[in-house]
C-alpha positions in Angstrom: -16.5 13.8 -15.4 -13.5 15.3 -17.3 -9.9 16.0 -16.6 -7.9 19.0 -17.8 -4.2 19.6 -18.0 -2.8 22.2 -15.6 0.3 24.0 -16.7 0.8 26.1 -13.6 1.2 22.9 -11.6 4.0 21.8 -14.0 6.0 24.9 -13.0 5.7 24.1 -9.3 6.5 20.5 -9.8 9.6 21.3 -12.0 11.0 23.2 -9.0 11.2 19.9 -7.2 13.6 18.4 -9.7 15.9 21.4 -9.1 15.6 20.9 -5.3 16.9 17.4 -5.6 19.8 18.2 -7.8 20.8 21.2 -5.6 20.4 19.5 -2.2 21.5 15.9 -3.1 19.3 14.3 -0.4 20.5 11.2 1.4 17.8 8.5 1.0 17.9 5.6 3.4 16.4 2.6 1.7 15.4 -0.6 3.4 14.3 -2.4 0.2 14.1 -5.8 -1.5 16.9 -8.0 -2.7 15.6 -8.1 -6.3 15.8 -4.3 -7.0 18.2 -2.9 -4.4 20.8 -2.0 -7.1 18.1 -0.5 -9.4 17.0 1.8 -6.6 20.5 2.9 -5.7 21.4 3.6 -9.3 18.1 5.3 -10.0 18.7 7.6 -7.0 22.2 8.4 -8.1 21.0 9.1 -11.7 18.3 11.5 -10.4 20.9 13.5 -8.3 20.2 12.0 -4.9 22.5 9.9 -2.7 21.4 6.3 -1.6 22.3 4.4 1.5 21.0 0.8 1.7 21.5 -0.2 5.3 19.1 -2.7 7.0 20.9 -4.0 10.0 18.7 -3.3 13.1 21.8 -2.4 15.1 22.5 0.7 13.0 19.4 1.8 11.2 18.5 4.4 13.8 21.8 6.1 13.4 21.6 5.9 9.6 18.1 7.3 9.4 19.2 10.1 11.8 21.6 11.5 9.1 19.2 10.9 6.2 16.7 13.2 4.5 14.2 10.4 3.8 13.5 6.8 4.6 12.0 4.4 2.0 10.5 1.0 3.2 9.8 -1.6 0.5 8.5 -5.1 1.4 9.2 -6.8 -2.0 11.2 -9.6 -0.4 9.8 -10.2 3.0 12.2 -11.3 5.8 11.6 -11.2 9.6 14.8 -9.4 10.4 14.2 -6.8 7.7 10.7 -6.1 8.9 12.1 -5.5 12.4 14.6 -3.0 10.9 11.9 -1.3 9.0 9.8 -0.8 12.2 12.8 0.5 14.2 13.9 2.8 11.5 10.4 4.0 10.7 9.6 4.9 14.3 12.9 6.7 14.7 12.3 8.7 11.4 8.9 9.8 12.5 10.2 10.8 15.9 12.8 13.2 14.4 10.8 14.4 11.5 12.3 12.4 8.6 9.7 11.7 5.9 8.9 8.0 5.4 7.8 6.5 2.1 6.2 3.0 2.1 6.0 0.7 -0.9 3.6 -2.2 0.0 4.9 -4.5 -2.7 2.4 -7.4 -3.3 -0.2 -6.2 -0.9 -3.4 -8.2 -1.7 -1.4 -11.2 -3.0 -1.0 -12.9 0.4 -2.3 -12.5 3.9 1.3 -12.1 5.2 1.9 -9.1 2.9 -1.4 -7.6 4.0 -0.6 -8.1 7.7 2.9 -6.6 7.4 1.6 -3.7 5.4 -1.0 -2.9 8.1 1.7 -3.3 10.8 4.0 -0.8 9.1 1.3 1.7 8.3 -0.2 1.7 11.8 3.1 1.6 13.6 5.2 4.0 11.5 2.4 6.2 10.0 4.3 6.9 6.7 4.1 10.2 5.0 3.7 8.7 1.6 2.3 5.4 0.4 3.3 4.5 -3.2 2.0 1.4 -4.8 0.4 0.1 -8.0 -3.4 0.5 -8.1 -4.0 -3.2 -7.1 -1.9 -2.7 -4.0 -3.7 0.5 -3.1 -7.1 -1.2 -3.6 -5.9 -4.0 -1.3 -4.8 -1.5 1.4 -8.1 0.3 1.2 -9.9 -3.0 1.8 -11.1 -4.2 -1.5 -10.6 -7.8 -2.6 -7.0 -8.0 -3.9 -6.4 -8.4 -7.6 -2.7 -8.3 -7.3 -0.9 -10.5 -9.8 2.2 -11.5 -7.9 3.8 -8.2 -7.2 2.2 -6.5 -10.3 -1.1 -4.8 -10.8 -3.9 -6.9 -12.3 -5.1 -5.9 -15.8 -8.6 -5.6 -14.5 -7.5 -2.7 -12.2 -6.0 -0.6 -15.0 -6.6 3.1 -14.6 -7.3 5.2 -17.7 -8.5 8.7 -18.4 -12.0 7.4 -18.6 -12.1 5.8 -15.2 -9.4 7.8 -13.3 -11.8 10.0 -11.3 -13.9 7.0 -10.2 -10.8 5.2 -9.0 -9.4 8.3 -7.4 -12.0 8.0 -4.6 -10.0 5.0 -3.3 -6.7 6.8 -3.3 -8.2 9.9 -1.7 -10.0 8.0 1.0 -6.9 6.0 1.9 -4.9 9.3 2.1 -7.5 10.7 4.5 -7.6 7.5 6.6 -3.9 7.6 7.2 -3.3 11.3 6.9 -0.6 10.9 4.2 0.0 11.3 0.5 -1.0 8.2 -1.5 0.3 7.6 -5.1 -1.1 4.9 -7.2 0.5 3.9 -10.5 -1.4 2.8 -13.6 -1.8 3.9 -17.2 -2.8 7.1 -15.5 -1.2 7.7 -12.1 -3.3 9.1 -9.2 -1.8 11.2 -6.4 -3.8 12.5 -3.5 -3.3 13.9 0.0 -7.0 13.5 0.8 -7.8 17.1 -0.1 -6.2 17.6 -3.5 -6.0 15.0 -6.2 -3.8 15.1 -9.4 -3.3 12.7 -12.2 -0.1 12.0 -14.2 -0.3 10.7 -17.7 3.4 10.3 -18.5 4.9 6.9 -18.9 5.1 3.9 -21.2 3.9 0.3 -20.9 7.5 -0.9 -21.3 8.2 0.3 -17.7 6.2 -2.8 -16.6 8.6 -5.1 -18.4 11.8 -4.1 -16.5 12.4 -5.2 -13.0 12.1 -2.5 -10.4 10.6 0.5 -12.1 8.0 0.8 -9.3 10.6 0.3 -6.6 12.8 3.0 -8.3 9.7 5.3 -8.3 9.2 4.9 -4.6 12.9 5.7 -4.0 12.6 8.7 -6.2 9.6 9.8 -4.1 11.9 9.6 -1.1 14.5 11.8 -2.8 11.9 14.4 -3.9 10.1 14.5 -0.6 13.4 14.5 1.3 14.5 17.6 -0.7 11.2 19.5 -0.4 10.1 21.9 2.2 8.1 20.4 5.1 4.7 21.7 4.0 1.8 19.6 2.7 1.8 21.6 -0.6 5.5 21.1 -1.2 5.4 17.4 -0.4 2.4 16.9 -2.7 4.3 18.6 -5.5 7.4 16.5 -4.7 5.5 13.2 -5.0 4.0 14.4 -8.3 7.5 15.3 -9.4 8.8 11.8 -8.8 5.9 10.3 -10.8 6.5 12.8 -13.7 10.3 12.1 -13.7 9.8 8.3 -13.9 7.0 8.7 -16.5 9.1 11.0 -18.7 12.1 8.7 -18.4 10.0 5.8 -19.7 8.9 7.9 -22.7 12.4 8.9 -23.4 13.7 5.4 -23.1 11.1 4.0 -25.5 11.9 6.7 -28.1 15.6 6.1 -27.9 15.2 2.3 -27.9 13.1 2.5 -31.0 15.7 4.7 -32.8 18.4 2.1 -32.1 16.2 -1.0 -32.9 16.9 -2.3 -29.4 15.1 -4.5 -26.9 14.4 -4.4 -23.2 18.1 -4.3 -22.3 18.5 -1.1 -24.3 15.3 0.3 -22.8 16.6 -0.4 -19.3 19.8 1.5 -20.0 18.0 4.4 -21.7 15.6 4.6 -18.7 18.6 5.1 -16.3 20.1 7.6 -18.8 16.9 9.6 -18.8 16.7 9.9 -15.0 19.9 11.9 -15.2 19.2 13.8 -18.4 15.7 15.1 -17.9 15.6 18.7 -16.7 13.1 21.3 -15.4 12.3 22.5 -18.9 11.3 18.9 -19.8 8.9 19.0 -16.8 7.4 22.3 -17.8 7.0 21.4 -21.5 6.2 17.6 -21.3 4.6 16.8 -18.0 1.0 15.6 -18.4 -0.5 16.6 -15.1 -4.3 16.7 -14.9 -6.8 18.0 -12.4 -10.6 17.4 -12.3 -12.9 20.0 -13.9 -15.8 18.7 -11.8 -14.2 17.9 -8.5 -14.8 20.1 -5.5 -11.0 20.2 -5.0 -9.7 23.5 -6.4 -6.0 22.5 -6.2 -5.1 26.1 -5.3 -2.3 25.0 -3.1 -0.4 23.1 -5.8 
């Protein structure tokens, strides 16, 4: 099995960045205490508008004026879970896309149970997690290391297509788009599957890069047209933006002889500086040469 880069997809995906900057989507995040500021700042840098309300008494009103809802279970609390369910059900009722980040799925039974409850009750439009979390949701034994992916689950160009089966089948099961991060990212809607090769290992050494990515997915899907093709391109766009930002941050950090603090700042800089031309020229988006999927809709 081999993967090939697909430049035409790059052009379609680049349009999603322009959508976000033009529409400035309002993204309602019910997220974890550790990365709430990172998510808000990441959305602002990318051209979106964040709102971080989680009080059950107002979440239905907040989601009603939003363009997307992001649910993140990084720091589990009963009242927050209640708010996620209330907001999620309301969002689906009125057609607001829901992005779910199952942080730590596979690490504890509680996280597995809450993830299942949210998925089955809310039916999110996008599930975005690291590959260990996605494996856990699919039903494989969890290899999650705390809230991070286990090294044994690492996805590379060599094993990406084999691992993609899990992502694709989970997308089919829940009729949504599933995005799994790794050395190679995998995004599938159950029919079409793409792989994103942008990024840098340093992204795993700053708190919240995955949570920011899920928030970016909210912004991109919230700004996109409500078709399966456009939403797929939107999710790919969020992955490309985060990956390119990691590459930019590493290059700039190396120039300055800086450490992880510098990398963190440069990552936020990049989210605001990367443009559509960068997507077209630098995005590493792959499709399968041997898969039955033709990817004609992307």
